[in-house]
C-alpha positions, -999 to 999 in steps of 0.1 A, spaced: 29 -162 -26 6 -132 -26 24 -99 -32 11 -68 -15 20 -31 -19 9 -8 9 8 29 1 19 55 26 -17 62 38 -18 26 50 14 27 69 3 59 86 -33 48 94 -24 37 130 -13 73 138 -47 88 127 -76 97 149 -88 64 163 -121 78 176 -135 74 141 -149 39 136 -137 36 100 -102 47 109 -101 24 139 -112 -6 118 -87 2 91 -59 5 118 -68 -30 131 -66 -43 96 -32 -27 90 -19 -43 122 -31 -77 110 -16 -72 75 18 -62 90 17 -92 114 11 -114 84 40 -98 66 62 -105 96 53 -142 96 59 -143 58 22 -150 49 26 -123 22 54 -109 1 56 -72 10 66 -48 -18 85 -16 -11 96 11 -35 117 42 -39 84 62 -40 75 49 -5 109 57 9 109 92 -7 74 100 6 83 87 41 115 108 41 93 139 38 71 129 68 76 157 94 68 133 123 99 113 133 79 86 151 57 79 120 88 80 98 107 54 120 77 31 122 72 31 84 110 26 79 109 -5 101 81 -20 81 97 -12 48 128 -31 59 106 -63 60 99 -60 22 108 -89 1 110 -68 -31 119 -31 -36 110 -14 -69 131 15 -82 116 41 -105 128 37 -141 117 52 -174 90 25 -179 75 33 -145 76 70 -152 57 65 -185 31 42 -169 26 68 -141 20 95 -167 -7 73 -183 -23 68 -149 -22 105 -142 -42 110 -174 -68 87 -158 -71 111 -129 -45 98 -104 -24 123 -85 13 121 -95 26 104 -63 -3 79 -64 4 71 -100 40 63 -92 30 40 -63 5 21 -86 31 19 -114 57 5 -90 32 -21 -77 23 -31 -112 59 -34 -123 65 -62 -97 32 -78 -105 18 -71 -71 -15 -90 -65 -29 -62 -42 -24 -25 -38 -37 -15 -3 -47 21 4 -69 40 28 -77 65 0 -112 58 -12 -108 82 -42 -77 63 -53 -95 29 -50 -123 43 -72 -99 56 -98 -81 23 -100 -112 1 -106 -102 -8 -142 -68 -21 -133 -61 -58 -133 -43 -55 -99 -68 -55 -70 -68 -21 -53 -86 -21 -19 -89 -8 16 -70 -27 43 -102 -39 60 -116 -53 28 -82 -70 21 -82 -87 55 -118 -99 49 -109 -112 15 -78 -130 27 -97 -146 57 -125 -157 34 -99 -179 16 -92 -196 50 -110 -230 51 -116 -229 88 
């Protein structure tokens, strides 16, 4: 089964300004992805990093919504020494510390996809073997596999 790791920007996208077409489109894609997770079409990956970042969200409604979805995760990755070391390597490649930890967690569980709304992060991860992409592109890629 396809494993997907959604970063915090993806979970929070439905709460952003929906008057911008790109944000609206990404929000629709996030909703589709989460619906597919609910029907077990994908294996959702969670991590200590997601939980930590969400715990610092000053908006209780956003925090609750993300918590609900994190509970659907099939796998949860803790941060260990190997992940810390990998995150440090990723930081040297230009990733922010928190993004590096997210990517290292996703890699540790052999996630097939890392979904983010952060274009800069997508560009910085272009050399990884794991596919790093925007939610809208992910939905399009998944639906192109559909024979119908």
